[in-house]
C-alpha beads as a LAMMPS data file, in Angstrom:
LAMMPS data file: protein, C-alpha beads

89 atoms
88 bonds

1 atom types
1 bond types

-500.0 500.0 xlo xhi
-500.0 500.0 ylo yhi
-500.0 500.0 zlo zhi

Masses

1 110.0

Atoms # bond

1 1 1 0.305 -0.066 0.294
2 1 1 1.818 3.226 -0.915
3 1 1 -1.086 5.529 1.204
4 1 1 0.412 7.810 2.836
5 1 1 -0.853 10.506 5.293
6 1 1 0.061 13.652 5.613
7 1 1 0.609 13.334 9.214
8 1 1 2.503 10.555 8.730
9 1 1 4.920 12.276 6.188
10 1 1 5.424 15.469 8.570
11 1 1 4.280 14.542 11.784
12 1 1 5.551 17.740 13.260
13 1 1 3.884 19.473 11.448
14 1 1 0.313 18.042 11.461
15 1 1 -1.718 15.991 13.701
16 1 1 -3.577 13.029 13.130
17 1 1 -6.514 14.374 15.230
18 1 1 -6.027 18.901 15.577
19 1 1 -4.797 19.650 11.439
20 1 1 -2.526 21.917 10.157
21 1 1 -1.672 24.497 12.764
22 1 1 1.320 25.388 11.489
23 1 1 1.341 28.653 9.366
24 1 1 4.739 28.565 7.926
25 1 1 3.282 24.528 6.571
26 1 1 0.194 26.215 6.169
27 1 1 2.168 28.741 3.225
28 1 1 4.427 26.485 1.945
29 1 1 2.261 23.712 1.218
30 1 1 -0.819 26.486 -0.471
31 1 1 -0.196 25.443 -4.622
32 1 1 0.979 28.681 -5.960
33 1 1 -0.388 30.372 -8.838
34 1 1 2.271 31.573 -11.359
35 1 1 5.584 29.504 -11.861
36 1 1 7.971 32.021 -9.914
37 1 1 6.713 33.258 -6.693
38 1 1 7.455 33.777 -3.565
39 1 1 6.005 32.491 -0.403
40 1 1 6.384 34.679 2.689
41 1 1 7.240 32.835 5.618
42 1 1 8.118 35.346 8.254
43 1 1 8.208 39.272 8.891
44 1 1 10.831 40.963 11.093
45 1 1 9.065 43.278 12.858
46 1 1 12.030 45.906 14.330
47 1 1 14.074 48.078 13.123
48 1 1 17.452 46.315 12.040
49 1 1 20.850 48.905 12.957
50 1 1 23.123 49.467 9.428
51 1 1 25.365 47.006 9.154
52 1 1 24.137 44.024 11.557
53 1 1 24.218 40.606 10.860
54 1 1 21.135 38.181 10.580
55 1 1 22.020 34.245 10.550
56 1 1 19.681 31.867 9.544
57 1 1 19.150 28.464 9.824
58 1 1 18.125 26.373 6.779
59 1 1 16.539 22.864 6.310
60 1 1 16.820 22.164 3.614
61 1 1 14.330 19.129 3.490
62 1 1 12.820 18.579 -0.066
63 1 1 14.499 18.072 -3.245
64 1 1 13.406 20.184 -6.601
65 1 1 15.417 19.014 -9.352
66 1 1 13.051 16.751 -10.640
67 1 1 10.776 20.278 -11.783
68 1 1 13.848 22.046 -11.901
69 1 1 13.000 24.644 -9.173
70 1 1 15.061 27.021 -7.619
71 1 1 15.420 27.920 -3.896
72 1 1 16.500 31.014 -2.311
73 1 1 16.563 32.971 0.511
74 1 1 15.074 36.488 0.094
75 1 1 15.211 39.685 2.495
76 1 1 12.771 42.622 1.512
77 1 1 11.228 45.386 2.147
78 1 1 7.332 46.581 1.718
79 1 1 5.873 49.926 1.080
80 1 1 2.362 51.269 2.641
81 1 1 0.542 49.187 1.630
82 1 1 2.362 45.779 1.207
83 1 1 3.988 43.729 -1.579
84 1 1 7.836 43.293 -2.192
85 1 1 10.133 46.484 -3.086
86 1 1 11.981 45.700 -6.960
87 1 1 14.873 47.822 -5.334
88 1 1 15.745 45.734 -2.323
89 1 1 14.697 42.446 -2.543

Bonds

1 1 1 2
2 1 2 3
3 1 3 4
4 1 4 5
5 1 5 6
6 1 6 7
7 1 7 8
8 1 8 9
9 1 9 10
10 1 10 11
11 1 11 12
12 1 12 13
13 1 13 14
14 1 14 15
15 1 15 16
16 1 16 17
17 1 17 18
18 1 18 19
19 1 19 20
20 1 20 21
21 1 21 22
22 1 22 23
23 1 23 24
24 1 24 25
25 1 25 26
26 1 26 27
27 1 27 28
28 1 28 29
29 1 29 30
30 1 30 31
31 1 31 32
32 1 32 33
33 1 33 34
34 1 34 35
35 1 35 36
36 1 36 37
37 1 37 38
38 1 38 39
39 1 39 40
40 1 40 41
41 1 41 42
42 1 42 43
43 1 43 44
44 1 44 45
45 1 45 46
46 1 46 47
47 1 47 48
48 1 48 49
49 1 49 50
50 1 50 51
51 1 51 52
52 1 52 53
53 1 53 54
54 1 54 55
55 1 55 56
56 1 56 57
57 1 57 58
58 1 58 59
59 1 59 60
60 1 60 61
61 1 61 62
62 1 62 63
63 1 63 64
64 1 64 65
65 1 65 66
66 1 66 67
67 1 67 68
68 1 68 69
69 1 69 70
70 1 70 71
71 1 71 72
72 1 72 73
73 1 73 74
74 1 74 75
75 1 75 76
76 1 76 77
77 1 77 78
78 1 78 79
79 1 79 80
80 1 80 81
81 1 81 82
82 1 82 83
83 1 83 84
84 1 84 85
85 1 85 86
86 1 86 87
87 1 87 88
88 1 88 89
């Protein structure tokens, strides 16, 4: 039997009784409408002084080579009405 439920594949983020509650996982699983897209993971809602060092830990669990995909980490600013800022990111 090759059937596997989501909570069996991702037990750390999916409960068999309560479903998915992890916001980052929900956004990641949402289907993108276009072939080139960005998915917001989080927001730094504090001012970073000039020259600050920001460190991220990235765990890459899912291969994208089967469909010639790529992954990137993008830091950006947003304007007063949201969206990406093409000048910065």
